[in-house]
C-alpha positions in Angstrom: -65.1 -54.0 -5.1 -65.8 -50.4 -3.7 -69.5 -50.6 -3.5 -71.6 -52.3 -1.9 -75.6 -52.0 -1.1 -77.5 -53.6 2.3 -81.0 -54.6 2.3 -81.7 -51.7 5.0 -80.2 -49.3 2.8 -81.4 -48.1 -0.4 -78.0 -46.6 -1.9 -74.8 -47.8 -2.5 -71.6 -47.5 0.2 -68.7 -46.1 -1.8 -66.0 -47.8 0.4 -63.2 -45.5 -1.5 -64.8 -42.6 -0.3 -64.8 -43.3 3.6 -61.0 -44.6 2.9 -60.5 -41.2 1.4 -61.9 -39.2 4.2 -60.2 -41.5 7.0 -56.9 -40.2 5.2 -58.1 -36.7 5.4 -58.7 -37.0 8.7 -55.4 -38.3 9.4 -53.6 -36.1 7.3 -55.3 -33.3 9.3 -54.5 -35.1 12.9 -50.5 -35.4 11.7 -50.5 -31.3 10.7 -52.7 -30.5 14.1 -49.2 -32.0 15.9 -47.4 -29.3 15.1 -49.5 -26.6 16.6 -48.1 -24.5 19.5 -50.5 -25.4 22.1 -50.3 -28.9 22.7 -53.1 -29.6 25.0 -55.5 -27.8 22.0 -53.5 -30.2 19.9 -54.4 -33.3 21.9 -58.1 -32.1 22.2 -58.6 -31.6 18.6 -56.6 -34.9 17.4 -58.5 -37.1 20.4 -61.9 -35.5 18.8 -61.0 -36.7 15.2 -60.0 -40.0 16.2 -63.2 -40.4 18.0 -65.0 -39.6 14.6 -62.6 -42.0 12.4 -63.3 -45.1 14.9 -66.9 -44.1 14.4 -66.8 -44.1 10.6 -64.9 -47.7 10.8 -67.2 -48.9 13.4 -70.3 -47.6 11.2 -69.4 -48.8 7.4 -66.1 -51.2 8.0 -67.7 -53.3 10.8 -71.0 -52.8 9.2 -72.4 -51.8 12.9 -74.5 -48.8 11.2 -77.0 -52.5 9.5 -77.0 -54.5 12.5 -80.0 -54.4 14.7 -80.2 -52.0 17.5 -79.7 -54.7 20.3 -76.2 -55.5 18.7 -74.8 -51.7 19.4 -76.2 -52.2 23.0 -74.5 -54.5 23.3 -71.6 -52.8 22.3 -72.1 -50.1 24.7 -73.0 -51.7 27.3 -69.1 -53.4 27.1 -68.1 -49.9 26.5 -69.8 -48.5 29.1 -68.4 -51.6 31.6 -64.9 -51.0 30.1 -64.8 -47.1 31.3 -66.3 -47.9 34.6 -63.3 -50.7 35.2 -60.6 -48.0 33.8 -62.3 -45.3 36.3 -62.1 -47.6 39.6 -58.4 -49.0 38.9 -57.2 -45.4 37.8 -56.8 -44.1 41.2 -55.2 -47.0 42.2 -52.1 -47.1 39.4 -52.0 -43.5 40.0 -51.3 -44.0 43.3 -49.3 -47.0 43.1 -47.1 -45.5 40.2 -47.8 -42.0 40.0 -44.9 -40.5 41.8 
């Protein structure tokens, strides 16, 4: 089944088209890996990865159709995770950093 509808959206969702977009983004990321400027390539690859993650979360995990409090709970968890990573980064860099 390639299309689905949801109560809050009148238009059907074409999962094959979203999959094609994800494959195209993967192809662009692979081509960018061969750029001479490593910093620019890394930044662009990470930007594409964020877009791909948002597409997967929105459509395949159906977060686009969830109530707002579910999305707020997920964002709160990601914010907490970011704070913990930021707090531990300097300690890990000091111990294992050379």
